[in-house]
C-alpha positions in Angstrom: 64.1 152.4 130.0 61.3 150.8 131.6 58.0 151.2 130.2 54.9 151.9 132.9 52.2 149.8 132.1 48.7 151.3 132.4 45.5 149.2 132.7 42.3 150.2 132.0 39.3 149.5 134.5 37.9 147.3 132.6 41.0 144.9 132.5 41.4 145.5 136.4 37.7 144.3 136.6 38.2 141.4 134.2 41.0 140.4 136.1 39.4 140.2 139.4 36.5 138.8 138.0 38.8 135.7 136.8 40.7 135.8 140.4 37.1 135.2 142.1 36.1 132.6 139.6 39.8 130.8 140.5 39.3 131.5 144.3 36.1 129.8 143.8 37.1 126.8 142.1 40.3 126.5 144.4 37.6 126.5 147.5 35.9 123.4 145.5 38.9 121.3 144.5 40.1 122.0 148.4 37.0 120.4 149.8 37.2 117.7 147.0 40.5 116.8 148.6 40.1 116.6 151.9 36.9 114.3 151.3 38.9 111.9 149.0 41.7 112.3 151.5 39.7 111.3 154.4 39.8 114.5 156.4 38.9 114.7 160.1 35.2 116.0 159.4 35.2 117.2 162.9 38.0 119.6 162.2 37.6 123.4 162.7 39.4 123.9 159.0 37.6 121.2 157.5 34.3 123.0 158.7 35.3 126.1 157.5 35.7 124.8 153.6 32.9 122.8 153.8 30.8 125.9 154.7 32.1 127.7 151.7 32.2 124.8 149.3 29.0 123.9 149.5 27.0 126.7 148.7 29.6 127.7 145.8 28.6 124.1 144.3 25.1 125.7 143.6 22.8 122.8 141.8 25.7 120.2 141.3 25.7 118.3 144.4 23.8 115.5 144.3 23.6 116.0 140.3 25.6 112.3 139.5 24.9 109.5 142.1 27.5 106.8 141.1 27.0 104.7 144.4 31.0 105.3 145.5 30.7 108.6 147.8 34.3 109.7 146.6 33.5 109.1 143.3 30.5 111.1 143.4 32.0 114.4 145.6 34.7 114.5 142.8 32.5 114.3 140.0 29.9 117.4 141.7 32.1 119.4 142.9 34.5 119.0 140.3 31.7 120.4 138.0 31.1 123.3 140.3 34.8 124.3 139.9 34.8 123.8 136.3 31.4 126.2 136.2 33.3 128.7 138.4 36.0 128.6 135.7 33.9 129.2 132.6 30.8 131.7 133.9 33.8 134.0 135.4 35.9 133.4 132.1 33.1 134.0 130.1 32.2 137.4 132.2 35.9 138.6 132.3 36.3 138.3 128.1 32.7 140.6 128.3 33.8 143.1 130.7 37.5 143.5 129.2 35.9 143.5 125.5 33.2 146.0 126.3 
């Protein structure tokens, strides 16, 4: 006999928050890959991803200037991705706990 799982509203909210953080981090990672792999910056998909990634990067762009554009993008937008995972992870735990 299969047991039905019931989730509390807090558990659902926690998963939604974690999912949003993962989505934000994924957008940053896609943008990093597109830059590093040399995607056509005139392409509509690239412009769409850039329009999402730049505001989500918050204060991280320009934080590190290594002299190499690709490395700088990797560091700055990579930190933004990690930031979103950490912050939403903390928020999700707090919501699930209280």
